[in-house]
Structures are given as structure tokens and as C-alpha cells.
C-alpha positions in Angstrom: -62.8 -98.5 -92.3 -60.9 -98.4 -89.0 -57.9 -96.1 -89.0 -55.0 -97.0 -86.7 -52.5 -94.2 -87.4 -52.7 -90.5 -87.7 -51.9 -90.7 -91.4 -54.8 -93.2 -91.9 -57.2 -90.9 -90.0 -56.2 -87.9 -92.2 -56.6 -90.1 -95.3 -60.0 -91.2 -94.2 -61.1 -87.7 -93.3 -60.2 -86.6 -96.8 -61.9 -89.4 -98.6 -65.1 -89.3 -96.5 -65.5 -85.6 -97.1 -64.4 -85.3 -100.7 -67.0 -83.4 -102.6 -65.5 -83.0 -106.1 -67.5 -84.5 -109.0 -67.0 -86.1 -112.4 -63.4 -87.2 -113.1 -62.4 -86.1 -109.5 -65.4 -87.9 -107.8 -64.4 -90.0 -104.8 -65.0 -93.2 -106.7 -62.5 -92.1 -109.4 -59.8 -91.2 -106.8 -57.2 -93.3 -105.0 -56.7 -92.2 -101.3 -53.7 -93.9 -99.7 -51.0 -93.7 -97.0 -47.5 -93.6 -98.4 -46.3 -92.5 -101.8 -47.6 -92.3 -105.4 -48.9 -95.7 -106.7 -47.3 -96.0 -110.2 -49.6 -99.1 -110.8 -52.6 -96.7 -110.9 -51.2 -94.0 -113.2 -54.5 -92.9 -114.7 -56.2 -92.4 -111.4 -56.0 -89.0 -109.5 -54.3 -89.8 -106.2 -54.2 -88.2 -102.7 -51.5 -89.7 -100.5 -50.7 -89.0 -96.8 -47.4 -89.7 -95.1 -45.7 -88.8 -91.8 -42.9 -86.3 -92.3 -41.6 -85.0 -88.9 -42.2 -85.6 -85.2 -41.4 -82.5 -83.2 -40.3 -82.5 -79.6 -42.9 -83.6 -77.0 -44.3 -80.9 -74.8 -45.0 -81.9 -71.2 -47.8 -80.5 -69.1 -48.4 -80.9 -65.4 -51.4 -82.5 -63.8 -54.7 -80.7 -63.6 -57.8 -81.2 -61.4 -59.4 -83.2 -64.2 -56.3 -85.2 -65.1 -53.9 -86.3 -62.3 -51.3 -87.7 -64.8 -48.6 -85.9 -66.7 -49.8 -85.1 -70.2 -47.6 -85.1 -73.3 -48.6 -83.2 -76.5 -47.0 -84.0 -79.8 -46.8 -81.6 -82.8 -46.1 -83.9 -85.8 -46.1 -82.9 -89.4 -47.7 -84.9 -92.2 -47.5 -84.4 -96.0 -50.6 -84.6 -98.2 -49.8 -85.0 -101.9 -52.2 -84.6 -104.7 -51.1 -86.4 -107.9 -52.4 -86.3 -111.4 -50.8 -87.8 -114.5 -51.0 -86.0 -117.9 -51.7 -88.6 -120.5 -49.6 -88.8 -123.7 -50.8 -86.4 -126.4 -52.5 -84.0 -124.0 -51.3 -80.4 -123.4 -51.9 -80.5 -119.6 -54.1 -77.4 -119.5 -57.2 -79.4 -118.3 -55.1 -81.4 -115.8 -53.6 -78.2 -114.3 -57.2 -77.0 -113.5 -58.0 -80.5 -112.0 -54.9 -80.6 -109.8 -55.7 -77.1 -108.6 -59.2 -78.3 -107.7 -57.7 -81.2 -105.8 -55.4 -79.0 -103.9 -58.1 -76.6 -102.9 -60.4 -79.5 -101.8 -57.7 -80.9 -99.5 -57.1 -77.5 -97.8 -60.8 -76.8 -97.5 -61.6 -80.2 -95.9 -58.7 -79.9 -93.4 -59.8 -76.3 -92.5 -63.4 -77.2 -91.9 -62.9 -80.6 -90.3 -59.8 -79.8 -88.2 -61.3 -80.9 -84.9 -63.2 -83.9 -86.2 -60.6 -86.6 -85.5 -60.7 -89.5 -83.0 -58.8 -88.8 -79.8 -56.0 -88.7 -78.9 -55.8 -86.5 -82.0 -56.8 -83.0 -81.0 -56.3 -80.8 -84.1 -55.2 -81.3 -87.7 -54.5 -78.1 -89.7 -52.9 -77.3 -93.0 -49.8 -75.1 -92.6 -49.8 -74.0 -96.2 -51.9 -73.9 -99.3 -49.6 -76.4 -101.1 -46.5 -76.0 -103.2 -46.3 -77.1 -106.8 -43.8 -79.9 -107.4 -44.9 -80.7 -111.0 -42.7 -83.1 -113.0 -42.9 -81.6 -116.5 -39.6 -83.0 -117.6 -40.3 -86.7 -117.2 -42.4 -89.2 -119.0 -45.2 -89.5 -118.1 -45.6 -85.9 -116.9 -47.1 -85.8 -113.4 -48.6 -82.8 -111.6 -48.2 -82.8 -107.8 -49.0 -80.5 -105.0 -47.5 -81.0 -101.5 -49.5 -79.7 -98.5 -47.9 -79.7 -95.1 -50.2 -80.5 -92.2 -49.7 -80.3 -88.5 -51.4 -82.8 -86.2 -51.5 -82.3 -82.4 -52.2 -85.3 -80.2 -52.1 -86.0 -76.5 -51.3 -88.9 -74.3 -51.6 -89.3 -70.6 
């Protein structure tokens, strides 16, 4: 799968390195760019979306590069989603969403430099914050992880 955007590259990195098994195995998951897909409510989901583009940093020419180089520090949001089915307490799902959160952070920490240029580095800025929706039907568990991506252009 060819990824054109930074969000797509992050999505692909996560899906290609996903190591959880059973109901969280890669074949049971939905990895996408954007927001939660309500048409797939019974599938655990990981979504990636662009959040914030910081100011560009400019660097002068070097011996190796005679052009002015720009570096961007953009933020992306990775969300882990899991629906609690009707009639279930949610205890098992809480364990599963925790596993998903830890897996995302672990992949990003170990694969932070394994992206296609011009992306230089992708790192999680936090361990995720819980944004569980206990008061809606269906109940949805969600963790939001903020990621910084640095990329260069000449």
C-alpha cells in the first residue's frame, strides 16, 4: 500500500507492525485515516488524523545541501476505539483498549525513524488520554495519543 500523506504513513506503520493477537489481531482491526467509522462498530479501530501544523523552522545551506532547508513539527492524533456491546459490563473491553493504547505507543517508540523521507522522526508525546464515552449508547472506549512528526523539505 502506497502512503501519500504523513497520516497514511503513520497508519501503515501501525498496521504493519501490529503484534496483538486474538480479537485484537491485525485482521480483526480497522486502521484508517480520519475519524471513527460508525459503520464498523464491532471492529476495534485505530485512526490517525492531522491535528496541528507548527511554524516552519528554516535552516541555512550546508556543505551537503546548498538549498535553504525547512523543518516542520506537525502534530497528529492517533485514536484507539473499542465499542462495548450491549449487555456487557465493559471490564474485558477496558483491558483490550489498554492493550491497544500500549501497542500504539510501543510501535511508535520502536519505529520512530522508520518512515519514508522527507519524514525524519515520528514520536508519541504522551501515553494517551482516556476519552471514554460511558454515557452514550453504544458505550465507546477511546484513547487519544498525540504524536509529533518532523519532516524536511529543501
